[in-house]
DORO-807581 format. One record per atom (N, C-alpha, C): residue number from 1; residue in three letters; atom name; x, y, z. Coordinates in nm, 4 decimals, padded with zeros to 6 digits, always signed. Example, Ala and Ser with C-alpha at 12.3 -4.5 7.8 and 13.67 -1.06 7.14 Angstrom:
@seq: 1 type: ALA atom: N c1: +01.3190 c2: -00.5690 c3: +00.7800
@seq: 1 type: ALA atom: CA c1: +01.2300 c2: -00.4500 c3: +00.7800
@seq: 1 type: ALA atom: C c1: +01.3200 c2: -00.3300 c3: +00.7800
@seq: 2 type: SER atom: N c1: +01.2850 c2: -00.2250 c3: +00.7080
@seq: 2 type: SER atom: CA c1: +01.3670 c2: -00.1060 c3: +00.7140
@seq: 2 type: SER atom: C c1: +01.2900 c2: +00.0030 c3: +00.7870
//
This chain:
@seq: 1 type: MET atom: N c1: +00.9009 c2: -02.7571 c3: -02.0714
@seq: 1 type: MET atom: CA c1: +00.9522 c2: -02.6245 c3: -02.0481
@seq: 1 type: MET atom: C c1: +00.8418 c2: -02.5213 c3: -02.0363
@seq: 2 type: SER atom: N c1: +00.7426 c2: -02.5256 c3: -02.1242
@seq: 2 type: SER atom: CA c1: +00.6370 c2: -02.4255 c3: -02.1184
@seq: 2 type: SER atom: C c1: +00.5529 c2: -02.4394 c3: -01.9921
@seq: 3 type: GLY atom: N c1: +00.5506 c2: -02.5577 c3: -01.9316
@seq: 3 type: GLY atom: CA c1: +00.4799 c2: -02.5763 c3: -01.8056
@seq: 3 type: GLY atom: C c1: +00.5393 c2: -02.4915 c3: -01.6945
@seq: 4 type: ARG atom: N c1: +00.6697 c2: -02.4685 c3: -01.7036
@seq: 4 type: ARG atom: CA c1: +00.7363 c2: -02.3841 c3: -01.6040
@seq: 4 type: ARG atom: C c1: +00.7057 c2: -02.2367 c3: -01.6263
@seq: 5 type: ASP atom: N c1: +00.6838 c2: -02.1984 c3: -01.7510
@seq: 5 type: ASP atom: CA c1: +00.6543 c2: -02.0586 c3: -01.7821
@seq: 5 type: ASP atom: C c1: +00.5180 c2: -02.0163 c3: -01.7299
@seq: 6 type: VAL atom: N c1: +00.4206 c2: -02.1051 c3: -01.7337
@seq: 6 type: VAL atom: CA c1: +00.2845 c2: -02.0714 c3: -01.6934
@seq: 6 type: VAL atom: C c1: +00.2766 c2: -02.0313 c3: -01.5464
@seq: 7 type: PRO atom: N c1: +00.3336 c2: -02.1099 c3: -01.4529
@seq: 7 type: PRO atom: CA c1: +00.3280 c2: -02.0653 c3: -01.3127
@seq: 7 type: PRO atom: C c1: +00.3965 c2: -01.9307 c3: -01.2914
@seq: 8 type: SER atom: N c1: +00.5037 c2: -01.9057 c3: -01.3671
@seq: 8 type: SER atom: CA c1: +00.5725 c2: -01.7790 c3: -01.3525
@seq: 8 type: SER atom: C c1: +00.4810 c2: -01.6634 c3: -01.3895
@seq: 9 type: ARG atom: N c1: +00.4085 c2: -01.6777 c3: -01.4994
@seq: 9 type: ARG atom: CA c1: +00.3152 c2: -01.5720 c3: -01.5385
@seq: 9 type: ARG atom: C c1: +00.2027 c2: -01.5592 c3: -01.4375
@seq: 10 type: THR atom: N c1: +00.1539 c2: -01.6709 c3: -01.3888
@seq: 10 type: THR atom: CA c1: +00.0472 c2: -01.6679 c3: -01.2892
@seq: 10 type: THR atom: C c1: +00.0960 c2: -01.5984 c3: -01.1627
@seq: 11 type: GLN atom: N c1: +00.2171 c2: -01.6293 c3: -01.1218
@seq: 11 type: GLN atom: CA c1: +00.2723 c2: -01.5665 c3: -01.0027
@seq: 11 type: GLN atom: C c1: +00.2846 c2: -01.4155 c3: -01.0230
@seq: 12 type: SER atom: N c1: +00.3291 c2: -01.3731 c3: -01.1406
@seq: 12 type: SER atom: CA c1: +00.3404 c2: -01.2299 c3: -01.1673
@seq: 12 type: SER atom: C c1: +00.2048 c2: -01.1625 c3: -01.1601
@seq: 13 type: SER atom: N c1: +00.1021 c2: -01.2257 c3: -01.2150
@seq: 13 type: SER atom: CA c1: -00.0329 c2: -01.1701 c3: -01.2089
@seq: 13 type: SER atom: C c1: -00.0807 c2: -01.1603 c3: -01.0652
@seq: 14 type: ALA atom: N c1: -00.0535 c2: -01.2629 c3: -00.9873
@seq: 14 type: ALA atom: CA c1: -00.0951 c2: -01.2617 c3: -00.8471
@seq: 14 type: ALA atom: C c1: -00.0229 c2: -01.1516 c3: -00.7711
@seq: 15 type: THR atom: N c1: +00.1038 c2: -01.1334 c3: -00.8004
@seq: 15 type: THR atom: CA c1: +00.1802 c2: -01.0289 c3: -00.7343
@seq: 15 type: THR atom: C c1: +00.1244 c2: -00.8920 c3: -00.7690
@seq: 16 type: ARG atom: N c1: +00.0925 c2: -00.8722 c3: -00.8950
@seq: 16 type: ARG atom: CA c1: +00.0365 c2: -00.7439 c3: -00.9362
@seq: 16 type: ARG atom: C c1: -00.0971 c2: -00.7170 c3: -00.8686
@seq: 17 type: SER atom: N c1: -00.1827 c2: -00.8177 c3: -00.8605
@seq: 17 type: SER atom: CA c1: -00.3149 c2: -00.7953 c3: -00.8031
@seq: 17 type: SER atom: C c1: -00.3081 c2: -00.7673 c3: -00.6538
@seq: 18 type: THR atom: N c1: -00.2126 c2: -00.8269 c3: -00.5836
@seq: 18 type: THR atom: CA c1: -00.2037 c2: -00.8003 c3: -00.4404
@seq: 18 type: THR atom: C c1: -00.1454 c2: -00.6627 c3: -00.4130
@seq: 19 type: SER atom: N c1: -00.0701 c2: -00.6068 c3: -00.5071
@seq: 19 type: SER atom: CA c1: -00.0119 c2: -00.4745 c3: -00.4826
@seq: 19 type: SER atom: C c1: -00.1199 c2: -00.3667 c3: -00.4770
@seq: 20 type: SER atom: N c1: -00.2383 c2: -00.3943 c3: -00.5326
@seq: 20 type: SER atom: CA c1: -00.3454 c2: -00.2957 c3: -00.5264
@seq: 20 type: SER atom: C c1: -00.4142 c2: -00.2960 c3: -00.3893
@seq: 21 type: GLN atom: N c1: -00.3862 c2: -00.3972 c3: -00.3088
@seq: 21 type: GLN atom: CA c1: -00.4418 c2: -00.4040 c3: -00.1743
@seq: 21 type: GLN atom: C c1: -00.3285 c2: -00.4343 c3: -00.0760
@seq: 22 type: PRO atom: N c1: -00.2514 c2: -00.3331 c3: -00.0416
@seq: 22 type: PRO atom: CA c1: -00.1373 c2: -00.3546 c3: +00.0472
@seq: 22 type: PRO atom: C c1: -00.1790 c2: -00.4087 c3: +00.1830
@seq: 23 type: THR atom: N c1: -00.0988 c2: -00.4966 c3: +00.2357
@seq: 23 type: THR atom: CA c1: -00.1274 c2: -00.5515 c3: +00.3677
@seq: 23 type: THR atom: C c1: -00.0073 c2: -00.5358 c3: +00.4602
@seq: 24 type: GLY atom: N c1: +00.0923 c2: -00.4602 c3: +00.4124
@seq: 24 type: GLY atom: CA c1: +00.2132 c2: -00.4429 c3: +00.4911
@seq: 24 type: GLY atom: C c1: +00.1929 c2: -00.3559 c3: +00.6127
@seq: 25 type: ARG atom: N c1: +00.2941 c2: -00.3501 c3: +00.6938
@seq: 25 type: ARG atom: CA c1: +00.2887 c2: -00.2690 c3: +00.8147
@seq: 25 type: ARG atom: C c1: +00.3349 c2: -00.1268 c3: +00.7903
@seq: 26 type: THR atom: N c1: +00.3832 c2: -00.1003 c3: +00.6680
@seq: 26 type: THR atom: CA c1: +00.4256 c2: +00.0344 c3: +00.6333
@seq: 26 type: THR atom: C c1: +00.3687 c2: +00.0748 c3: +00.4973
@seq: 27 type: VAL atom: N c1: +00.3539 c2: +00.2042 c3: +00.4791
@seq: 27 type: VAL atom: CA c1: +00.3123 c2: +00.2574 c3: +00.3505
@seq: 27 type: VAL atom: C c1: +00.4385 c2: +00.2724 c3: +00.2656
@seq: 28 type: ASN atom: N c1: +00.4373 c2: +00.2152 c3: +00.1477
@seq: 28 type: ASN atom: CA c1: +00.5511 c2: +00.2280 c3: +00.0577
@seq: 28 type: ASN atom: C c1: +00.5414 c2: +00.3640 c3: -00.0103
@seq: 29 type: VAL atom: N c1: +00.6223 c2: +00.4569 c3: +00.0343
@seq: 29 type: VAL atom: CA c1: +00.6145 c2: +00.5942 c3: -00.0151
@seq: 29 type: VAL atom: C c1: +00.6629 c2: +00.6069 c3: -00.1588
@seq: 30 type: TYR atom: N c1: +00.7253 c2: +00.5025 c3: -00.2124
@seq: 30 type: TYR atom: CA c1: +00.7745 c2: +00.5034 c3: -00.3495
@seq: 30 type: TYR atom: C c1: +00.6772 c2: +00.4395 c3: -00.4473
@seq: 31 type: ALA atom: N c1: +00.5639 c2: +00.3899 c3: -00.3974
@seq: 31 type: ALA atom: CA c1: +00.4650 c2: +00.3242 c3: -00.4832
@seq: 31 type: ALA atom: C c1: +00.3353 c2: +00.4047 c3: -00.4822
@seq: 32 type: ASP atom: N c1: +00.3047 c2: +00.4670 c3: -00.5951
@seq: 32 type: ASP atom: CA c1: +00.1833 c2: +00.5487 c3: -00.6047
@seq: 32 type: ASP atom: C c1: +00.0576 c2: +00.4687 c3: -00.5715
@seq: 33 type: ASP atom: N c1: +00.0534 c2: +00.3418 c3: -00.6133
@seq: 33 type: ASP atom: CA c1: -00.0630 c2: +00.2577 c3: -00.5843
@seq: 33 type: ASP atom: C c1: -00.0816 c2: +00.2414 c3: -00.4336
@seq: 34 type: ASP atom: N c1: +00.0276 c2: +00.2252 c3: -00.3626
@seq: 34 type: ASP atom: CA c1: +00.0221 c2: +00.2087 c3: -00.2171
@seq: 34 type: ASP atom: C c1: -00.0284 c2: +00.3374 c3: -00.1515
@seq: 35 type: LEU atom: N c1: +00.0257 c2: +00.4497 c3: -00.1926
@seq: 35 type: LEU atom: CA c1: -00.0184 c2: +00.5779 c3: -00.1374
@seq: 35 type: LEU atom: C c1: -00.1666 c2: +00.6019 c3: -00.1647
@seq: 36 type: ARG atom: N c1: -00.2107 c2: +00.5743 c3: -00.2871
@seq: 36 type: ARG atom: CA c1: -00.3524 c2: +00.5928 c3: -00.3213
@seq: 36 type: ARG atom: C c1: -00.4416 c2: +00.4993 c3: -00.2409
@seq: 37 type: TYR atom: N c1: -00.3969 c2: +00.3736 c3: -00.2217
@seq: 37 type: TYR atom: CA c1: -00.4763 c2: +00.2781 c3: -00.1447
@seq: 37 type: TYR atom: C c1: -00.5043 c2: +00.3317 c3: -00.0041
@seq: 38 type: TRP atom: N c1: -00.3976 c2: +00.3722 c3: +00.0654
@seq: 38 type: TRP atom: CA c1: -00.4150 c2: +00.4172 c3: +00.2037
@seq: 38 type: TRP atom: C c1: -00.4895 c2: +00.5502 c3: +00.2108
@seq: 39 type: ALA atom: N c1: -00.4649 c2: +00.6412 c3: +00.1183
@seq: 39 type: ALA atom: CA c1: -00.5371 c2: +00.7689 c3: +00.1173
@seq: 39 type: ALA atom: C c1: -00.6865 c2: +00.7442 c3: +00.0969
@seq: 40 type: THR atom: N c1: -00.7194 c2: +00.6543 c3: +00.0073
@seq: 40 type: THR atom: CA c1: -00.8605 c2: +00.6209 c3: -00.0167
@seq: 40 type: THR atom: C c1: -00.9205 c2: +00.5507 c3: +00.1041
@seq: 41 type: LYS atom: N c1: -00.8474 c2: +00.4553 c3: +00.1596
@seq: 41 type: LYS atom: CA c1: -00.8973 c2: +00.3799 c3: +00.2758
@seq: 41 type: LYS atom: C c1: -00.9288 c2: +00.4732 c3: +00.3925
@seq: 42 type: TRP atom: N c1: -00.8441 c2: +00.5722 c3: +00.4136
@seq: 42 type: TRP atom: CA c1: -00.8627 c2: +00.6629 c3: +00.5268
@seq: 42 type: TRP atom: C c1: -00.9362 c2: +00.7908 c3: +00.4872
@seq: 43 type: ASP atom: N c1: -00.9801 c2: +00.8017 c3: +00.3631
@seq: 43 type: ASP atom: CA c1: -01.0554 c2: +00.9178 c3: +00.3132
@seq: 43 type: ASP atom: C c1: -00.9798 c2: +01.0483 c3: +00.3391
@seq: 44 type: ILE atom: N c1: -00.8535 c2: +01.0490 c3: +00.2951
@seq: 44 type: ILE atom: CA c1: -00.7678 c2: +01.1668 c3: +00.3075
@seq: 44 type: ILE atom: C c1: -00.7025 c2: +01.1931 c3: +00.1721
@seq: 45 type: SER atom: N c1: -00.6446 c2: +01.3104 c3: +00.1560
@seq: 45 type: SER atom: CA c1: -00.5754 c2: +01.3410 c3: +00.0310
@seq: 45 type: SER atom: C c1: -00.4350 c2: +01.2801 c3: +00.0332
@seq: 46 type: LEU atom: N c1: -00.3779 c2: +01.2669 c3: -00.0853
@seq: 46 type: LEU atom: CA c1: -00.2404 c2: +01.2176 c3: -00.0948
@seq: 46 type: LEU atom: C c1: -00.1451 c2: +01.3120 c3: -00.0226
@seq: 47 type: GLU atom: N c1: -00.1713 c2: +01.4414 c3: -00.0337
@seq: 47 type: GLU atom: CA c1: -00.0861 c2: +01.5392 c3: +00.0338
@seq: 47 type: GLU atom: C c1: -00.0948 c2: +01.5245 c3: +00.1861
@seq: 48 type: GLU atom: N c1: -00.2146 c2: +01.5027 c3: +00.2396
@seq: 48 type: GLU atom: CA c1: -00.2290 c2: +01.4809 c3: +00.3842
@seq: 48 type: GLU atom: C c1: -00.1504 c2: +01.3571 c3: +00.4274
@seq: 49 type: LEU atom: N c1: -00.1586 c2: +01.2522 c3: +00.3460
@seq: 49 type: LEU atom: CA c1: -00.0860 c2: +01.1297 c3: +00.3778
@seq: 49 type: LEU atom: C c1: +00.0643 c2: +01.1530 c3: +00.3743
@seq: 50 type: ARG atom: N c1: +00.1122 c2: +01.2207 c3: +00.2728
@seq: 50 type: ARG atom: CA c1: +00.2563 c2: +01.2487 c3: +00.2630
@seq: 50 type: ARG atom: C c1: +00.3058 c2: +01.3316 c3: +00.3809
@seq: 51 type: ARG atom: N c1: +00.2278 c2: +01.4334 c3: +00.4195
@seq: 51 type: ARG atom: CA c1: +00.2673 c2: +01.5160 c3: +00.5343
@seq: 51 type: ARG atom: C c1: +00.2708 c2: +01.4346 c3: +00.6632
@seq: 52 type: ALA atom: N c1: +00.1719 c2: +01.3481 c3: +00.6799
@seq: 52 type: ALA atom: CA c1: +00.1673 c2: +01.2640 c3: +00.8001
@seq: 52 type: ALA atom: C c1: +00.2852 c2: +01.1669 c3: +00.8040
@seq: 53 type: ILE atom: N c1: +00.3187 c2: +01.1097 c3: +00.6898
@seq: 53 type: ILE atom: CA c1: +00.4333 c2: +01.0183 c3: +00.6837
@seq: 53 type: ILE atom: C c1: +00.5610 c2: +01.0931 c3: +00.7204
@seq: 54 type: ALA atom: N c1: +00.5753 c2: +01.2157 c3: +00.6719
@seq: 54 type: ALA atom: CA c1: +00.6929 c2: +01.2964 c3: +00.7065
@seq: 54 type: ALA atom: C c1: +00.6966 c2: +01.3264 c3: +00.8564
@seq: 55 type: LYS atom: N c1: +00.5808 c2: +01.3397 c3: +00.9162
@seq: 55 type: LYS atom: CA c1: +00.5719 c2: +01.3760 c3: +01.0582
@seq: 55 type: LYS atom: C c1: +00.5858 c2: +01.2557 c3: +01.1517
@seq: 56 type: VAL atom: N c1: +00.5125 c2: +01.1455 c3: +01.1233
@seq: 56 type: VAL atom: CA c1: +00.5091 c2: +01.0330 c3: +01.2177
@seq: 56 type: VAL atom: C c1: +00.5696 c2: +00.9042 c3: +01.1636
@seq: 57 type: GLY atom: N c1: +00.6056 c2: +00.9027 c3: +01.0354
@seq: 57 type: GLY atom: CA c1: +00.6651 c2: +00.7829 c3: +00.9765
@seq: 57 type: GLY atom: C c1: +00.5638 c2: +00.7037 c3: +00.8958
@seq: 58 type: PRO atom: N c1: +00.6108 c2: +00.6007 c3: +00.8230
@seq: 58 type: PRO atom: CA c1: +00.5251 c2: +00.5265 c3: +00.7306
@seq: 58 type: PRO atom: C c1: +00.4521 c2: +00.4053 c3: +00.7902
@seq: 59 type: GLN atom: N c1: +00.4630 c2: +00.3814 c3: +00.9193
@seq: 59 type: GLN atom: CA c1: +00.3976 c2: +00.2652 c3: +00.9794
@seq: 59 type: GLN atom: C c1: +00.2461 c2: +00.2843 c3: +00.9773
@seq: 60 type: THR atom: N c1: +00.1764 c2: +00.1845 c3: +00.9218
@seq: 60 type: THR atom: CA c1: +00.0314 c2: +00.1971 c3: +00.9052
@seq: 60 type: THR atom: C c1: -00.0414 c2: +00.2085 c3: +01.0396
@seq: 61 type: GLU atom: N c1: +00.0060 c2: +00.1395 c3: +01.1393
@seq: 61 type: GLU atom: CA c1: -00.0597 c2: +00.1473 c3: +01.2707
@seq: 61 type: GLU atom: C c1: -00.0485 c2: +00.2881 c3: +01.3286
@seq: 62 type: THR atom: N c1: +00.0681 c2: +00.3478 c3: +01.3181
@seq: 62 type: THR atom: CA c1: +00.0900 c2: +00.4830 c3: +01.3676
@seq: 62 type: THR atom: C c1: +00.0066 c2: +00.5847 c3: +01.2882
@seq: 63 type: LEU atom: N c1: +00.0038 c2: +00.5675 c3: +01.1567
@seq: 63 type: LEU atom: CA c1: -00.0743 c2: +00.6580 c3: +01.0724
@seq: 63 type: LEU atom: C c1: -00.2237 c2: +00.6462 c3: +01.1007
@seq: 64 type: ALA atom: N c1: -00.2716 c2: +00.5254 c3: +01.1215
@seq: 64 type: ALA atom: CA c1: -00.4137 c2: +00.5064 c3: +01.1532
@seq: 64 type: ALA atom: C c1: -00.4489 c2: +00.5795 c3: +01.2827
@seq: 65 type: ARG atom: N c1: -00.3624 c2: +00.5697 c3: +01.3824
@seq: 65 type: ARG atom: CA c1: -00.3853 c2: +00.6429 c3: +01.5077
@seq: 65 type: ARG atom: C c1: -00.3800 c2: +00.7936 c3: +01.4842
@seq: 66 type: TYR atom: N c1: -00.2849 c2: +00.8392 c3: +01.4054
@seq: 66 type: TYR atom: CA c1: -00.2686 c2: +00.9812 c3: +01.3759
@seq: 66 type: TYR atom: C c1: -00.3961 c2: +01.0379 c3: +01.3138
@seq: 67 type: PHE atom: N c1: -00.4561 c2: +00.9629 c3: +01.2218
@seq: 67 type: PHE atom: CA c1: -00.5777 c2: +01.0081 c3: +01.1540
@seq: 67 type: PHE atom: C c1: -00.7063 c2: +00.9637 c3: +01.2270
@seq: 68 type: SER atom: N c1: -00.6903 c2: +00.8918 c3: +01.3381
@seq: 68 type: SER atom: CA c1: -00.8063 c2: +00.8374 c3: +01.4117
@seq: 68 type: SER atom: C c1: -00.8947 c2: +00.7541 c3: +01.3194
@seq: 69 type: LYS atom: N c1: -00.8302 c2: +00.6660 c3: +01.2425
@seq: 69 type: LYS atom: CA c1: -00.8995 c2: +00.5794 c3: +01.1474
@seq: 69 type: LYS atom: C c1: -00.8673 c2: +00.4345 c3: +01.1800
@seq: 70 type: PRO atom: N c1: -00.9579 c2: +00.3440 c3: +01.1442
@seq: 70 type: PRO atom: CA c1: -00.9289 c2: +00.2021 c3: +01.1649
@seq: 70 type: PRO atom: C c1: -00.8225 c2: +00.1533 c3: +01.0660
@seq: 71 type: LEU atom: N c1: -00.7486 c2: +00.0547 c3: +01.1081
@seq: 71 type: LEU atom: CA c1: -00.6467 c2: -00.0048 c3: +01.0228
@seq: 71 type: LEU atom: C c1: -00.7130 c2: -00.1032 c3: +00.9342
//
């Protein structure tokens, strides 16, 4: 039984660590870590990112073009 518990904990740890480096096609506007990741990656403020998402949507490809930044 405990052998089954270990992979579950490992999977949870892996899930947590990948959330700090989003790879999705959209910015998750409900996850502060996701917003901070993209704001840092594109060297913009969180407020600039939020305004851009309101204007052009949360798709990372569209936002990268909007800010003239690489994806």
